[in-house]
C-alpha positions in Angstrom: 0.0 0.0 0.0 2.9 2.4 0.8 4.6 1.8 -2.5 1.3 2.2 -4.3 0.7 5.5 -2.6 4.2 6.8 -3.5 3.6 5.9 -7.1 0.3 7.6 -7.2 1.8 10.8 -5.6 4.6 10.8 -8.2 2.1 10.4 -11.1 0.0 13.1 -9.5 2.9 15.6 -9.3 3.8 15.0 -13.0 0.1 15.4 -13.9 0.0 18.7 -12.0 3.1 19.9 -13.9 1.5 19.2 -17.2 -1.7 20.9 -16.1 0.1 24.1 -15.0 2.0 24.3 -18.3 -1.1 23.6 -20.4 -3.2 26.1 -18.5 -0.6 28.8 -18.8 -0.2 28.3 -22.6 -3.9 28.2 -23.3 -4.8 31.2 -21.2 -1.9 33.3 -22.7 -3.0 32.4 -26.2 -6.6 33.4 -25.6 -7.8 36.7 -27.1 -7.9 39.8 -24.9 -5.4 42.1 -23.3 -5.4 42.4 -19.5 -3.7 45.8 -19.8 -6.8 47.1 -21.6 -9.1 45.7 -18.9 -7.0 47.2 -16.1 -6.8 50.6 -17.9 -10.6 50.4 -18.5 -11.1 50.2 -14.7 -9.2 53.4 -14.4 -11.3 55.2 -17.0 -9.0 54.6 -20.0 -5.4 55.2 -20.7 -3.0 56.2 -23.5 -0.7 53.8 -25.4 2.2 54.8 -23.1 0.1 53.9 -20.0 -0.8 50.6 -21.6 2.8 49.8 -22.3 3.7 50.7 -18.7 1.0 48.4 -17.4 2.3 45.5 -19.5 5.8 46.2 -18.3 4.8 46.2 -14.7 3.0 42.9 -14.9 5.7 41.2 -17.0 3.5 40.9 -20.1 6.3 42.1 -22.5 8.6 39.1 -21.9 8.7 36.3 -24.4 6.1 33.6 -23.7 8.7 30.9 -22.8 10.3 33.3 -20.3 7.0 34.1 -18.7 6.3 30.3 -18.4 9.7 29.7 -16.7 9.2 32.5 -14.2 5.7 31.3 -13.4 6.8 27.6 -12.9 9.6 28.8 -10.6 7.1 30.9 -8.6 4.6 28.0 -8.4 7.3 25.7 -7.0 7.9 28.3 -4.2 4.2 28.4 -3.5 3.7 31.8 -5.1 0.8 31.9 -7.6 1.3 35.6 -8.4 -0.6 38.8 -7.8 -4.1 39.4 -9.1 -4.4 42.0 -11.8 -7.8 43.1 -10.8 -8.2 42.4 -7.0 -4.7 43.6 -6.2 -4.1 40.7 -3.8 -2.0 37.6 -3.9 -3.8 34.8 -5.7 -3.1 32.4 -2.7 -5.0 34.7 -0.3 -7.9 35.1 -2.7 -8.2 31.4 -3.1 -7.9 30.8 0.6 -10.9 33.0 1.1 -13.0 31.1 -1.5 -11.9 27.5 -1.3 -13.8 26.7 1.9 -17.2 27.5 0.4 -16.4 25.5 -2.8 -15.3 22.4 -0.8 -18.4 22.6 1.3 -20.7 22.9 -1.7 -18.9 20.1 -3.7 -18.6 17.6 -0.8 -22.3 18.2 0.1 -23.4 17.6 -3.4 -21.2 14.5 -3.6 -22.6 13.0 -0.4 -26.2 13.8 -1.4 -25.8 12.3 -4.9 -24.0 9.1 -3.7 -26.3 8.4 -0.7 -29.6 9.2 -2.3 -28.7 7.9 -5.7 -27.4 4.6 -4.3 -30.4 4.2 -2.1 -32.8 4.7 -5.0 -30.8 2.3 -7.1 -30.9 -0.4 -4.4 -34.6 -0.1 -3.9 -35.3 -0.2 -7.6 -33.1 -3.3 -8.1 -35.3 -5.3 -5.7 -38.1 -5.3 -8.2 -36.7 -4.5 -11.6 -40.2 -4.6 -13.2 -41.9 -2.7 -10.5 -43.3 0.8 -10.4 -40.4 2.2 -8.3 -37.8 0.9 -10.7 -39.6 2.6 -13.6 -39.9 5.9 -11.7 -36.2 5.8 -10.9 -35.3 5.2 -14.5 -37.5 8.1 -15.7 -36.1 10.4 -12.9 -32.5 9.4 -13.8 -33.1 10.1 -17.5 -34.6 13.5 -16.8 -32.0 14.4 -14.2 -29.1 13.6 -16.4 -30.6 15.5 -19.4 -31.5 18.8 -17.7 -28.7 21.4 -17.6 -27.5 22.3 -14.1 -28.0 26.0 -14.6 -31.6 25.5 -15.7 -32.3 23.5 -12.6 -30.8 26.2 -10.5 -33.0 28.9 -12.1 -36.1 26.8 -11.8 -35.4 26.3 -8.1 -34.9 30.0 -7.6 -38.2 30.8 -9.2 -40.0 28.1 -7.2 -38.5 28.9 -3.8 -38.3 32.7 -4.3 -41.8 33.3 -5.7 -44.0 30.3 -5.1 -42.7 28.8 -1.9 -40.3 31.1 -0.2 -38.8 28.5 2.0 -35.0 28.6 1.2 -32.7 31.6 0.6 -31.7 31.8 -3.0 -28.6 34.0 -2.8 -25.3 34.1 -0.9 -23.9 31.8 1.8 -25.1 33.4 5.0 -27.4 36.1 6.3 -25.7 39.4 7.2 -28.0 40.0 10.2 -26.7 36.7 11.8 -23.0 37.6 11.4 -22.6 38.1 15.2 -24.9 35.3 16.3 -23.6 32.2 18.1 -21.7 29.6 16.0 -24.5 27.0 16.1 -27.0 29.6 14.7 -24.6 30.7 12.0 -23.9 27.0 11.1 -27.6 26.4 10.7 -28.0 29.5 8.6 -25.2 28.3 6.3 -26.8 24.9 6.0 -30.1 26.6 5.2 -28.4 28.6 2.4 -26.6 25.4 1.2 -29.7 23.4 0.4 -30.6 24.7 -3.0 -27.0 25.0 -4.4 -26.1 21.6 -3.2 -29.3 19.9 -4.5 -28.9 21.7 -7.9 -25.3 20.5 -8.3 -26.2 17.0 -7.0 -29.2 16.2 -9.0 -27.5 15.3 -12.3 -25.0 13.0 -10.6 -27.7 11.6 -8.3 -29.4 10.4 -11.4 -26.2 8.7 -12.7 -25.6 7.0 -9.3 -29.2 5.7 -9.3 -28.9 4.1 -12.7 -25.4 2.7 -12.0 -26.3 1.3 -8.6 -29.5 -0.2 -10.0 -27.7 -2.0 -12.8 -24.9 -3.1 -10.5 -27.2 -4.4 -7.8 -29.3 -6.3 -10.4 -26.1 -8.0 -11.6 -25.0 -8.9 -8.1 -28.4 -10.1 -6.9 -28.3 -12.7 -9.6 -25.1 -14.2 -8.3 -24.9 -17.7 -6.7 -23.7 -16.5 -3.2 -26.8 -14.2 -3.0 -29.1 -17.2 -3.7 -27.2 -19.2 -1.1 -27.6 -16.5 1.5 -31.3 -16.3 0.8 -31.6 -20.1 0.9 -30.0 -20.1 4.4 -32.8 -17.7 5.6 -30.7 -14.6 5.8 -32.8 -11.5 6.4 -33.4 -9.6 3.1 -31.9 -6.4 4.6 -28.7 -8.2 5.4 -28.6 -9.7 1.9 -29.1 -6.3 0.3 -26.8 -4.1 2.4 -24.2 -6.5 3.7 -23.7 -9.0 0.9 -24.9 -7.4 -2.3 -24.2 -3.7 -1.8 -20.6 -4.1 -0.7 -19.8 -5.8 -4.1 -22.1 -3.5 -6.1 -20.4 -0.4 -4.6 -17.1 -0.9 -6.4 -18.3 0.7 -9.7 -19.9 3.5 -7.7 -16.6 4.2 -6.0 -14.8 4.4 -9.3 -17.4 6.8 -10.9 -17.4 8.9 -7.7 -13.7 9.7 -8.2 -14.1 10.4 -11.9 -17.1 12.6 -11.3 -15.4 14.8 -8.7 -13.8 16.9 -11.4 -17.2 17.4 -13.1 -18.6 18.5 -9.8 -16.0 21.2 -9.5 -16.6 22.4 -13.0 -20.4 22.3 -12.4 -19.8 24.4 -9.2 -18.8 27.3 -11.4 -22.3 27.6 -12.9 -24.0 26.9 -9.6 -22.0 29.4 -7.7 -22.8 32.0 -10.4 -26.5 31.3 -10.3 -26.8 31.4 -6.5 -24.0 34.0 -5.9 -22.2 31.5 -3.8 -18.8 33.0 -2.7 -16.6 30.1 -3.9 -13.8 29.5 -6.4 -16.3 29.1 -9.2 -17.6 32.6 -8.7 -14.0 33.9 -8.4 -13.1 32.2 -11.7 -16.1 33.7 -13.5 -15.2 37.2 -12.4 -11.6 36.7 -13.3 -12.4 35.4 -16.8 -14.5 38.5 -17.5 -11.6 40.7 -16.4 -8.8 38.8 -18.1 -7.1 38.3 -14.7 -4.6 35.7 -15.8 -2.9 34.9 -12.4 -6.2 34.4 -10.7 -7.6 32.2 -13.4 -4.5 30.0 -13.4 -4.5 29.9 -9.6 -8.1 28.7 -9.5 -7.4 26.1 -12.2 -4.3 24.9 -10.3 -6.3 24.4 -7.1 -9.2 22.8 -8.9 -6.8 20.3 -10.6 -5.1 19.6 -7.3 -8.5 18.7 -5.7 -9.3 16.4 -8.6 -5.9 14.6 -8.4 -6.3 14.2 -4.6 -9.8 12.9 -5.1 -8.6 10.3 -7.6 -5.8 9.1 -5.3 -8.3 8.7 -2.4 -10.7 6.9 -4.8 -7.9 4.4 -5.7 -7.1 3.9 -2.0 -10.8 3.3 -1.2 -11.1 0.9 -4.1 -8.2 -1.2 -2.8 -9.6 -1.1 0.7 -13.0 -2.2 -0.5 -11.7 -5.0 -2.8 -9.6 -7.7 -1.0 -8.3 -8.9 -4.4 -6.4 -5.6 -4.9 -5.0 -5.6 -1.4 -3.6 -9.1 -2.0 -1.9 -8.0 -5.2 -4.2 -10.1 -7.5 
């Protein structure tokens, strides 16, 4: 297990290096001039002022020189200074990464738990009404764009049933309240964004767990367990679900990156103060260092999630632990 973890960490470091280089080149080749955007915030500037801005931010150096400087800074933990916010990128991301992790993990847990539960229940009677409803829900949930779901939920819970807040992460009036009240307020604000982000992946987990459970429930050892008089709940959740969960673990790790990318749209729709909202604002303002910093941290989160998924898979499957 130790050698496996070391190999995965080395591969992850090499992957991060490739991601940093690719992000840098793609963003620098994109149309737009950050000097013009910065000057526009000041009300406009002459060509001399634009040239001075490019000089100050190192935009006049050859591309390969800029890349070398940036890689050296990244290795030292310096992601640069934001063009627009006039803060270090690390401090900006430190302020925003907590809300994004909270949103993404909440959506991940919701989608896995509810989706798997629906799939297990549907697999018990594949031809039953519940199984058909789960299939229809999964098809619709997978097809509907996440931003459309968010907008519909805002209309529903802002106009028709004003039950949940539809903007921000916390209420300003509760800023000085006890921590338990503030935590409940954040959870109240989290409901709609987390459900919006989770619903498309919830549908995928429901279909996947249903198919995987149906396959496992037809195995010989399940028939043997039932023939021995084992309670149905034990058969489903102890014998069958443990083996059916292996594909779910694999997909969960692969979908983590999609959750992070989907968080950009959800945070924009619900004005959630996370990295997705920061990336959206930075793209509009051609803030190169902030965009690359957000992509760097998002990529690192995906790499870490994949490593944890591999470890979970080896822990869940005894054949991998034994080196089979």
